[in-house]
N, C-alpha and C positions, 0 to 999 in steps of 0.2 A: 504494500500500500504506500503510495506517495502521500506523505503528510506535510511536507514542507519543501518549498522551492525558493531559492534566493537568486535574484538576478544581480549581476555586477555590471558596472559601467566600464566601457572601453575594453582593454585587454586584461583586466584584472581577473585572475582565476577564481572560480567559486570556492575552491578549497580554503581561501582566506576567510570565508564566512562559516567554516565548519563549526566552530565553537558556538556561534550564534544559532545555527540550525539545530544543534543538539539541545541547546537551552530551550528553544522554542518548542521543539517536539516534546521534551521531557516535562514541560509545563502543562501539557495536555494529555499525553499518553505515557504509558509505561513502556519503556524501550526494552525489547527482548533481543533484538539483533539490529545491526546496522551494516548495510552492504554498500560497498563503494569500490571504485576502480583504484588503480595504483596512484592516482593523483592525490588521494587522501591518505596514502600509506605513510604513517608515522607513529611513533610511540605516543606522542601527545594525543593524536586522534583516537588511538586504541584506549588510552586512559580516560578520555572524555566519555566514550561510550561505556566503558566498564564502570565508571563512577555512577552511571545511571542504571547499573545492573543489566546492561546489555552485552551481547557478544559481538565483537567486531569481525566482519568478514571483508577484508580489503585484499584484493588480489596482489600477492607479493611480486616483486621484481625478481629477475633471475638471480641476482646477487644478494637477495635478502637472507638473513640468518636469524635464528631464534634469539640471538643476543640483542638486547636493547636496554641500555642503562636506564633504570627507573621505570620500566614498564613491564609488569608481569602480564598484562593483557596482551601486549605484543608477543611475548614469548609463548603464551598459551595459544594464540592464534596461529603462530608459525609452526608450533608443534602439531596442532590439529591439521594444518595444511600438509605438512610433511608426512605425518603418520596415518592420516585418514582423508586422503585427497577426495575420494568419492563423496564422503559426507560434506566436506567443505564445498565441493562443486554443486552439490544439491542445494545448498543455501545460497551460494553465490549466483547461481543461475537465475534467481529472482530478479537480479539486476537487469538481465536482458529484457524482461517484461516491462520494467520501468523505462528502459531506454526506448522500447518500442512505442510506449505512450508518448514520450517526448518527441519521437520522430514524427508521429502522427500530428501532434500539435504544431511542430515546426513546418510540416508540409502544408497544413491547413492555414496557419497564420503567417507563415514566412519566418524569417530570422527574427526571433523575439528580441535580440539585442538591438535591433534597429526599430523595434516597435515603439511608437509613441502615441500618446493620446492628447488631442487638443481639447482641453477641459471646456473651453468656450463653446465648442460645438456639441457638447453633450446636453 
């Protein structure tokens, strides 16, 4: 389920808004898992999800290791990825459904980064 979307201005990557998104979602929902691509991959992101009692599922890069100073959530996620890849993939696959929804929205409305609303015309 997509429960939060944040748009950024210009070339700023949405991962800079991750902490805000986690806070917004946690204020309304109980976070059980958080799925994201490698752009969100960090010990800090894993810790933010874990502090909300969620399990992070961020696809690791090829050089990712289970060691991350100060993040047990990162280590747990990496061990799960290495030792139980099929289980990890089962959860991570949900991201493709979300990406499909965003693709439909972009195809229908165009590039949302260029989307503006003229308030005077509403």
